[in-house]
C-alpha positions as CSV (number, residue, x, y, z in Angstrom):
1,M,-6.7,-19.4,-18.3
2,T,-3.1,-18.2,-17.4
3,D,0.1,-20.4,-16.3
4,P,0.8,-20.9,-12.6
5,I,3.9,-18.7,-13.1
6,T,2.3,-15.9,-14.4
7,T,-0.3,-16.1,-12.1
8,E,2.1,-16.0,-9.1
9,I,3.8,-13.2,-10.6
10,I,0.6,-10.9,-10.8
11,R,-0.4,-12.2,-7.5
12,C,2.8,-10.6,-5.9
13,A,2.6,-7.8,-8.2
14,L,-0.9,-6.9,-6.8
15,A,0.4,-7.4,-3.1
16,Q,3.3,-5.1,-3.7
17,A,1.1,-2.7,-5.4
18,A,-1.2,-2.6,-1.9
19,E,2.1,-2.0,-0.3
20,D,3.4,0.7,-2.1
21,M,0.0,2.4,-1.7
22,N,0.8,2.0,2.2
23,T,4.1,3.4,2.0
24,T,3.1,6.4,0.4
25,L,0.1,7.2,2.8
26,I,2.9,7.0,6.0
27,R,5.4,9.0,4.2
28,S,2.9,11.9,3.1
29,S,1.1,12.0,6.1
30,Y,1.3,15.0,8.6
31,T,0.0,13.7,12.2
32,P,2.0,11.1,14.1
33,V,-1.0,8.9,14.6
34,I,-0.4,7.9,11.2
35,Y,3.1,8.4,10.2
36,E,4.3,7.1,13.6
37,A,1.6,5.0,14.8
38,K,0.4,3.6,11.5
39,D,-3.3,4.0,12.2
40,C,-4.3,3.0,8.8
41,A,-5.1,0.4,6.4
42,V,-5.1,-0.1,2.1
43,A,-6.6,-2.0,-0.3
44,L,-6.5,-2.3,-4.1
45,L,-10.0,-3.6,-5.5
46,D,-11.2,-5.0,-8.6
47,R,-14.1,-3.8,-10.4
48,D,-16.5,-5.7,-8.6
49,H,-15.1,-4.6,-5.5
50,N,-13.2,-7.9,-4.6
51,V,-9.8,-7.4,-3.0
52,L,-6.8,-7.8,-5.3
53,G,-4.2,-6.7,-2.6
54,Q,-4.4,-5.3,0.9
55,S,-1.2,-4.0,2.8
56,S,0.0,-5.0,6.0
57,G,-2.1,-2.6,8.5
58,L,-4.9,-2.7,11.0
59,P,-6.3,-6.3,10.7
60,I,-9.6,-4.8,12.1
61,F,-10.4,-3.5,8.7
62,L,-9.7,-6.8,7.2
63,G,-11.8,-6.9,3.8
64,N,-14.0,-4.4,4.7
65,L,-12.6,-1.4,2.6
66,E,-14.9,-2.4,-0.1
67,V,-18.0,-1.7,2.0
68,C,-17.1,2.1,1.0
69,T,-17.1,1.5,-3.0
70,R,-20.2,-1.1,-2.8
71,F,-22.5,1.4,-0.5
72,T,-21.2,4.5,-3.0
73,E,-22.2,2.4,-6.1
74,E,-25.9,1.2,-4.3
75,E,-26.4,4.8,-3.6
76,H,-25.8,6.5,-6.8
77,G,-25.5,3.5,-9.2
78,R,-22.5,2.2,-11.3
79,D,-22.4,5.2,-13.8
80,V,-21.2,7.5,-10.8
81,W,-17.7,6.4,-11.4
82,R,-15.6,8.9,-13.2
83,D,-12.1,9.1,-14.1
84,G,-10.1,11.6,-11.6
85,D,-12.8,11.5,-8.9
86,V,-11.9,10.8,-5.4
87,W,-14.6,10.0,-2.4
88,V,-14.6,10.1,1.2
89,L,-16.6,8.4,3.6
90,N,-16.6,8.2,7.2
91,D,-20.4,7.5,8.4
92,S,-20.1,4.9,11.5
93,Y,-23.1,2.8,10.3
94,V,-21.5,2.2,6.9
95,A,-17.9,1.9,7.6
96,G,-18.5,0.2,11.0
97,T,-15.8,2.6,12.7
98,H,-15.8,5.9,14.7
99,L,-16.0,8.9,12.5
100,N,-12.1,9.5,13.2
101,D,-11.6,6.7,10.6
102,V,-11.9,8.3,7.2
103,T,-11.8,6.1,4.3
104,V,-10.8,7.8,1.1
105,Y,-11.0,5.8,-2.4
106,G,-11.3,6.3,-6.0
107,P,-12.0,4.2,-9.5
108,I,-9.6,3.2,-11.5
109,F,-9.8,3.3,-15.4
110,V,-7.8,1.5,-17.8
111,A,-8.3,2.4,-21.5
112,G,-11.5,4.0,-20.7
113,E,-12.7,1.1,-18.6
114,L,-13.4,0.7,-15.2
115,A,-10.8,-1.6,-13.9
116,G,-11.0,-1.5,-10.1
117,F,-10.7,0.9,-6.8
118,A,-8.1,2.1,-4.6
119,A,-8.8,2.5,-1.0
120,S,-7.3,3.7,2.2
121,R,-8.5,4.1,5.9
122,A,-6.7,6.4,8.0
123,H,-7.4,7.9,11.6
124,W,-7.8,11.4,11.5
125,L,-6.7,13.1,14.7
126,D,-9.8,15.2,15.0
127,M,-13.2,15.6,13.6
128,G,-14.9,18.3,15.6
129,S,-16.3,16.2,18.2
130,K,-17.1,17.9,21.5
131,D,-13.9,17.1,22.9
132,P,-10.6,17.3,21.1
133,G,-9.4,14.2,19.5
134,G,-12.6,12.2,20.4
135,S,-15.0,11.7,23.7
136,M,-15.3,8.7,25.7
137,D,-18.4,9.7,27.3
138,S,-20.6,10.7,24.0
139,T,-24.0,9.4,23.6
140,T,-25.0,10.1,20.3
141,I,-23.2,10.4,16.9
142,F,-23.9,13.8,16.7
143,Q,-21.5,14.9,19.7
144,E,-18.5,12.8,18.0
145,G,-18.2,15.1,14.8
146,L,-18.3,15.5,11.2
147,R,-20.0,12.6,9.5
148,M,-19.4,12.4,5.7
149,G,-20.3,10.3,2.7
150,P,-20.3,9.4,0.3
151,V,-18.9,12.7,-1.0
152,K,-16.4,13.6,-3.6
153,V,-13.2,15.6,-2.3
154,Y,-11.8,15.5,-6.0
155,A,-13.8,15.7,-9.3
156,S,-12.0,15.0,-12.5
157,G,-8.6,15.5,-10.8
158,A,-9.5,18.9,-9.3
159,P,-10.3,19.5,-5.3
160,C,-13.6,20.1,-4.5
161,A,-12.9,23.1,-2.6
162,D,-16.5,23.5,-0.9
163,L,-15.8,19.9,0.9
164,H,-12.5,21.1,1.8
165,E,-13.6,24.3,3.3
166,V,-16.6,22.3,5.2
167,I,-13.7,19.9,6.6
168,A,-11.3,22.8,7.7
169,R,-13.9,24.7,9.4
170,N,-15.2,21.7,11.4
171,V,-11.8,20.5,12.9
172,R,-9.8,21.7,15.3
173,F,-6.3,21.2,13.3
174,P,-7.3,22.0,9.6
175,Y,-3.9,22.1,8.2
176,A,-2.9,18.8,9.5
177,T,-6.2,17.3,8.7
178,L,-6.4,18.6,5.0
179,G,-2.5,17.3,4.9
180,D,-3.6,13.8,5.9
181,M,-6.4,13.6,3.6
182,R,-4.1,14.7,0.3
183,A,-1.8,11.9,1.5
184,Q,-4.8,9.3,1.3
185,V,-5.5,10.7,-2.2
186,S,-1.6,10.4,-3.3
187,C,-2.3,6.7,-1.8
188,V,-5.3,6.2,-4.3
189,L,-3.3,7.7,-7.2
190,T,-0.5,5.3,-6.4
191,G,-2.9,2.6,-6.4
192,Q,-4.4,3.6,-9.7
193,R,-0.8,3.9,-11.1
194,R,0.0,0.3,-10.1
195,L,-2.9,-1.3,-11.5
196,T,-2.5,0.5,-14.7
197,E,0.9,-0.9,-15.1
198,I,0.1,-4.3,-14.0
199,M,-2.6,-4.2,-16.9
200,A,-0.4,-2.5,-19.5
201,R,2.5,-5.2,-18.7
202,W,0.2,-8.7,-18.7
203,G,-3.0,-7.5,-20.5
204,V,-6.3,-6.9,-19.0
205,D,-7.6,-10.2,-20.2
206,T,-4.5,-12.1,-18.7
207,V,-4.8,-10.1,-15.1
208,H,-8.7,-11.1,-15.0
209,A,-7.7,-14.6,-15.6
210,A,-5.0,-14.5,-13.0
211,R,-7.3,-12.8,-10.7
212,D,-10.0,-15.7,-11.1
213,E,-7.6,-18.3,-10.6
214,I,-6.0,-16.5,-7.7
215,F,-9.4,-16.3,-5.8
216,A,-10.3,-19.9,-6.7
217,Q,-7.0,-20.9,-5.4
218,T,-7.7,-19.3,-2.3
219,E,-11.4,-20.3,-1.8
220,R,-10.1,-24.1,-2.1
221,M,-7.3,-23.6,0.6
222,E,-10.1,-21.9,2.9
223,R,-12.7,-24.7,2.3
224,A,-9.8,-27.2,3.2
225,A,-8.8,-25.6,6.2
226,I,-12.6,-25.8,7.5
227,A,-13.2,-29.1,6.1
228,A,-10.7,-30.4,8.9
229,I,-12.6,-29.2,11.5
230,P,-15.5,-31.4,13.1
231,D,-18.9,-30.3,12.3
232,G,-20.7,-29.0,15.0
233,V,-22.0,-25.8,17.0
234,Y,-19.2,-24.0,19.4
235,R,-20.3,-21.6,21.7
236,S,-18.4,-18.8,24.1
237,G,-19.3,-15.8,25.9
238,G,-17.7,-12.8,27.5
239,F,-18.4,-9.4,28.9
240,L,-17.3,-5.7,27.9
241,D,-16.7,-3.9,31.5
242,N,-19.3,-0.9,30.7
243,D,-20.3,1.3,28.1
244,G,-18.5,4.4,29.4
245,I,-21.5,6.1,30.9
246,D,-22.9,3.4,33.6
247,L,-20.1,2.0,34.8
248,A,-21.7,-0.7,36.8
249,T,-23.3,-2.7,34.1
250,P,-21.2,-5.1,32.0
251,L,-22.4,-6.0,28.5
252,P,-22.7,-9.1,27.4
253,V,-21.1,-10.6,24.0
254,N,-21.7,-14.2,22.8
255,V,-20.5,-15.9,19.8
256,V,-21.8,-19.2,18.2
257,V,-19.7,-21.2,15.6
258,T,-21.1,-23.4,13.4
259,V,-19.0,-25.8,11.3
260,A,-21.0,-27.7,8.2
261,G,-18.8,-29.4,5.8
262,E,-16.6,-26.8,4.1
263,T,-18.5,-23.6,5.2
264,I,-18.5,-21.8,8.8
265,G,-20.6,-19.2,10.2
266,V,-20.4,-17.1,13.0
267,D,-23.4,-15.7,14.9
268,L,-23.2,-12.7,16.8
269,T,-26.7,-12.0,17.3
270,D,-26.8,-12.8,21.1
271,C,-25.2,-9.5,22.5
272,A,-26.1,-6.2,24.2
273,D,-28.7,-3.9,22.4
274,Q,-27.0,-0.6,21.2
275,A,-25.6,1.2,24.2
276,T,-25.9,4.6,25.6
277,G,-22.3,5.0,26.0
278,P,-19.8,4.7,22.6
279,V,-19.3,1.0,22.5
280,N,-21.2,0.5,19.2
281,C,-20.1,-0.1,15.7
282,G,-21.7,-0.4,12.5
283,A,-22.1,-4.1,11.4
284,A,-19.4,-3.9,8.8
285,Q,-16.7,-4.1,11.9
286,A,-18.4,-6.8,13.7
287,V,-18.1,-8.8,10.4
288,A,-14.7,-7.7,10.1
289,A,-13.7,-9.3,13.6
290,A,-15.1,-12.3,12.9
291,R,-12.8,-12.4,9.8
292,V,-9.8,-11.7,11.8
293,A,-10.6,-14.5,14.3
294,Y,-11.2,-16.8,11.3
295,K,-7.9,-15.8,9.3
296,L,-5.6,-16.0,12.3
297,L,-7.0,-19.4,13.5
298,L,-7.8,-21.3,10.5
299,S,-5.7,-19.7,7.7
300,P,-3.1,-17.2,8.7
301,D,-0.6,-18.0,5.9
302,V,-3.0,-17.7,3.0
303,P,-2.9,-14.0,1.7
304,L,-6.1,-11.9,1.5
305,N,-8.2,-11.7,-1.6
306,G,-11.5,-12.0,-3.0
307,G,-11.9,-15.6,-2.4
308,S,-10.8,-15.5,1.3
309,F,-14.0,-15.2,3.0
310,R,-16.7,-17.1,0.6
311,P,-17.0,-19.9,3.0
312,L,-17.5,-17.7,5.7
313,T,-21.2,-16.1,7.0
314,V,-21.4,-13.6,9.8
315,A,-25.2,-12.9,11.2
316,T,-25.5,-9.6,13.3
317,R,-28.4,-8.0,14.8
318,P,-29.5,-4.5,13.7
319,G,-30.2,-2.1,16.8
320,S,-27.4,-4.4,18.7
321,M,-24.1,-3.1,20.1
322,L,-22.5,-4.8,17.2
323,A,-24.8,-3.4,14.3
324,A,-25.7,-0.2,15.6
325,E,-27.8,2.3,14.2
326,S,-28.4,6.2,14.3
327,P,-28.1,8.2,16.6
328,A,-25.8,5.4,18.6
329,A,-22.3,6.8,19.7
330,C,-19.5,5.0,18.2
331,Q,-16.4,6.4,19.6
332,Y,-15.0,3.3,21.1
333,Y,-16.2,0.7,18.8
334,Y,-13.3,-1.6,19.0
335,S,-13.5,-2.8,22.7
336,H,-15.8,-5.7,21.8
337,L,-14.1,-6.4,18.7
338,G,-10.9,-7.8,20.5
339,L,-13.2,-9.5,22.4
340,I,-15.1,-11.3,19.6
341,I,-11.8,-12.4,18.0
342,D,-10.5,-14.0,21.1
343,L,-14.2,-15.7,21.8
344,V,-14.2,-17.0,18.5
345,V,-10.9,-18.7,19.1
346,K,-12.4,-19.9,22.6
347,A,-15.3,-21.4,21.0
348,L,-13.3,-23.5,18.6
349,A,-10.2,-24.6,21.4
350,P,-11.7,-27.7,21.8
351,V,-11.5,-28.9,18.3
352,L,-8.5,-27.1,17.5
353,P,-6.2,-27.2,20.8
354,D,-2.9,-27.0,18.8
355,R,-3.8,-23.7,17.1
356,A,-5.9,-22.0,19.8
357,A,-4.2,-19.6,22.2
358,A,-5.5,-18.1,25.5
359,A,-7.0,-15.0,25.4
360,S,-4.9,-11.6,25.3
361,Y,-5.0,-8.4,26.9
362,G,-7.5,-7.5,24.1
363,D,-8.2,-3.6,24.2
364,S,-6.3,-0.7,22.6
365,L,-6.2,0.9,26.3
366,I,-6.4,4.2,25.0
367,V,-4.4,7.2,26.8
368,Q,-5.5,10.7,25.3
369,V,-4.2,14.0,26.7
370,S,-5.2,17.3,24.9
371,G,-4.4,21.0,26.1
372,V,-2.3,24.2,24.9
373,D,1.3,23.5,24.8
374,P,3.2,26.1,26.9
375,R,6.1,26.1,24.6
376,T,3.9,27.1,21.5
377,G,1.1,28.2,22.9
378,K,-1.1,25.7,20.3
379,L,-3.5,23.2,21.2
380,Y,-2.5,19.8,21.2
381,V,-3.8,16.3,21.1
382,S,-2.1,13.1,22.0
383,Q,-3.6,9.8,21.6
384,E,-1.7,6.5,21.9
385,A,-2.6,2.9,22.2
386,T,-1.0,0.8,25.0
387,V,0.7,-2.4,24.6
388,G,0.0,-5.8,26.6
389,G,0.2,-9.4,27.1
390,W,-1.0,-12.4,24.5
391,G,-2.1,-15.5,25.6
392,A,0.1,-18.7,25.4
393,W,-0.5,-21.8,23.2
394,N,0.0,-25.5,23.4
395,G,4.0,-25.2,22.9
396,G,4.9,-21.8,24.0
397,D,4.5,-18.6,26.3
398,G,2.3,-15.8,25.3
399,E,4.4,-12.5,23.9
400,S,4.9,-9.6,26.2
401,A,4.5,-5.9,25.4
402,L,2.6,-6.5,22.0
403,I,0.0,-4.4,20.5
404,N,-3.5,-6.0,20.7
405,N,-4.9,-8.1,18.0
406,V,-7.3,-5.5,16.7
407,N,-4.5,-3.1,15.8
408,G,-2.0,-5.4,14.2
409,N,0.8,-3.1,12.8
410,L,0.0,-0.3,14.7
411,R,2.6,1.0,17.1
412,D,2.8,2.4,20.5
413,M,3.9,5.9,20.5
414,P,7.6,6.1,20.7
415,I,8.8,7.8,23.8
416,E,11.3,10.1,22.0
417,V,8.5,11.4,19.5
418,L,5.9,11.7,22.1
419,E,8.1,14.1,24.4
420,T,9.3,15.7,21.6
421,L,5.8,16.8,20.2
422,F,3.9,17.2,23.6
423,P,4.4,18.6,26.8
424,I,4.5,15.1,28.5
425,R,7.6,13.3,30.0
426,V,7.5,9.6,30.3
427,T,9.3,8.5,33.5
428,R,9.0,4.8,33.5
429,Y,8.1,2.0,31.0
430,E,8.5,-1.5,31.5
431,I,7.5,-5.1,31.6
432,R,4.7,-5.7,34.2
433,P,6.4,-8.7,36.0
434,G,3.6,-11.6,36.9
435,S,0.7,-9.9,34.9
436,G,0.7,-13.0,32.7
437,G,-1.8,-16.0,33.5
438,A,0.1,-19.1,35.2
439,G,0.4,-22.4,33.4
440,R,2.7,-24.8,31.5
441,W,3.0,-22.0,29.4
442,R,2.5,-18.6,30.9
443,G,0.5,-15.9,29.2
444,G,2.4,-12.8,28.2
445,D,3.2,-10.0,30.3
446,G,1.7,-6.3,30.0
447,V,3.6,-3.1,30.4
448,I,3.8,-0.3,33.1
449,R,4.2,3.1,31.5
450,E,4.2,6.2,33.7
451,Y,3.7,9.7,32.4
452,E,4.6,13.1,33.9
453,F,2.6,16.0,32.9
454,G,4.5,19.2,31.8
455,A,1.3,21.5,31.6
456,D,-2.3,21.6,33.0
457,T,-4.2,19.3,30.5
458,A,-7.2,17.1,30.0
459,L,-6.7,13.5,30.3
460,S,-9.1,10.9,28.8
461,L,-8.7,7.0,29.2
462,W,-10.5,3.8,27.9
463,F,-8.9,0.6,29.3
464,E,-10.9,-2.6,29.3
465,R,-11.0,-6.0,30.2
466,S,-11.6,-5.8,34.0
467,V,-14.5,-8.0,34.0
468,T,-13.5,-10.9,31.4
469,P,-9.8,-10.6,31.7
470,A,-7.7,-12.6,29.5
471,W,-8.8,-16.1,30.1
472,G,-6.4,-19.4,30.2
473,L,-7.3,-22.5,27.9
474,A,-6.7,-26.2,29.2
475,G,-6.6,-25.3,32.9
476,G,-4.1,-22.0,32.5
477,D,-4.9,-19.3,34.6
478,A,-6.1,-15.6,33.6
479,G,-4.1,-12.8,33.1
480,A,-4.0,-9.7,35.3
481,P,-6.5,-7.3,34.3
482,P,-5.2,-3.5,33.8
483,H,-5.0,-1.2,36.3
484,V,-4.6,3.1,36.4
485,T,-3.7,5.2,38.8
486,L,-3.4,8.9,38.8
487,N,-0.6,10.3,41.1
488,P,0.1,7.3,42.6
489,G,1.3,7.4,46.4
490,R,0.6,11.1,46.5
491,P,-2.4,13.1,48.1
492,G,-5.6,12.7,46.0
493,E,-4.5,9.0,44.4
494,R,-7.5,7.9,42.3
495,A,-7.8,4.8,40.6
496,M,-9.7,4.6,37.3
497,L,-10.2,2.7,33.9
498,K,-12.0,5.3,31.9
499,V,-12.5,9.1,32.3
500,N,-13.3,11.8,30.0
501,A,-11.5,15.3,29.8
502,L,-10.4,15.3,33.5
503,P,-8.5,18.3,34.3
504,V,-4.9,17.4,35.4
505,R,-2.2,19.9,36.6
506,A,1.4,20.2,35.5
507,G,3.2,17.9,37.8
508,D,1.1,15.2,38.0
509,T,1.8,11.9,37.3
510,L,-0.3,8.6,35.6
511,R,0.6,5.0,35.7
512,C,-0.8,2.8,33.4
513,E,-0.3,-1.0,33.8
514,S,-1.7,-2.9,31.0
515,G,-3.2,-6.6,31.3
516,G,-1.3,-10.0,30.7
517,G,-2.1,-12.8,28.7
518,G,-3.9,-16.0,29.7
519,G,-1.8,-19.2,30.6
520,Y,-2.2,-22.5,28.7
521,A,-2.4,-25.5,30.6
522,S,-2.2,-26.3,34.6
523,L,1.3,-27.7,35.6
524,D,0.2,-31.0,36.6
525,E,-2.5,-31.5,33.7
526,D,-2.2,-33.6,30.6
527,I,-2.7,-31.0,28.1
528,H,-3.8,-33.6,25.1
529,G,-6.7,-34.9,27.4
530,A,-7.9,-31.7,28.5
């Protein structure tokens, strides 16, 4: 046992250690997708792969970085861990994400004993896929680039030169890619130092006792939040627009939430089979999406740690879109994850009317351009997410121009950075008025962002939520779906939501209109009786 004050001090120290790791990664990285957009997350784990502290970052990585350390141990045995080793893994069917999301992790030894792990996940700009940066029309994992892991990138503190060479020869930006990898290694080293310092200050036994109490406290709070929900089975469903290949066929996603006493289960088995196009994910990410929904709805103020998800179970179906198996393409794995989050909230809205919000615009809405920059003669790739409208709730309008709930701390690319680094001008950036759903409380509005290309380039788009736009709750209206137009008001005007490597010319313009959030309650309806 340890006293409450010491326990709280250690809790905060572990959380701050994770934030220090994240700062190291962001300030050391080479590409704007990390140092500007902050497409990354880090975690400090104990020796049994439980979360001690996780930084702010992408919620969709919530509590699943430990999947990589657990899998490595399952593959190679507990004795595989050596002081000074650093590992890498990006296999979509293990980590759940696309190959661009690379997890770098290493063991932490204190006084010769395994004490924990430090891990980070960050988006690498290019993995050698068939199109620079990633493909919107891939149909197999083997078109999506270099697939690794678990393998060592450092052994006993020394770089594994052979693997570094393999990475460098398989990506289009070897200097920046290896720089980002080393930033993640530095993040691991920071985590190792911080946990070692914490254990040296308070002692290993005290830290372990505090950890056990922190986990137990968290579990009690989580179970109390679940117990306040009436027992029952709650359902909701929706559709992805399509898989990016067959543009005419929506893909169903159905959610069943079962509350029984102090436990809650989320069943995701009733969904489309793994698709031809790249909308699939490994099961770990479907679990993460259910965890995000659970946290934001039931216990958003309780810090994440190894006790957070003990009362939660998540069921997936192997071979489905949400638990894909080789050789399924996984480049745009996150579209259905945002849908899952909103569907869990919708399912529980009847019994949690004061916590549930209407649906958000929901998807990352990716704009990707690649080509040769005439200013430098070098290949470039720009990839950015688009902000949009969030759903209203019982007591307030939805937020406008906010990143989607999958991405959390991720930022849309600042105009100044975009125009400095790439031959692109942003000629218009404003709120999309009226795109939020009507209601007593209105959904948040999306945005209009218009680009002018300064050079011939290849354009790729992935915009979602037109088949199942952001629905309202308690009688509120749905938000407007997204809309994208190439060369609006000019000859050759073209509307589209998904396209891969479309050739566009210098002087062409692109107008992207993101969706709005759903409204809450009709103007003439008693919401408490809804």
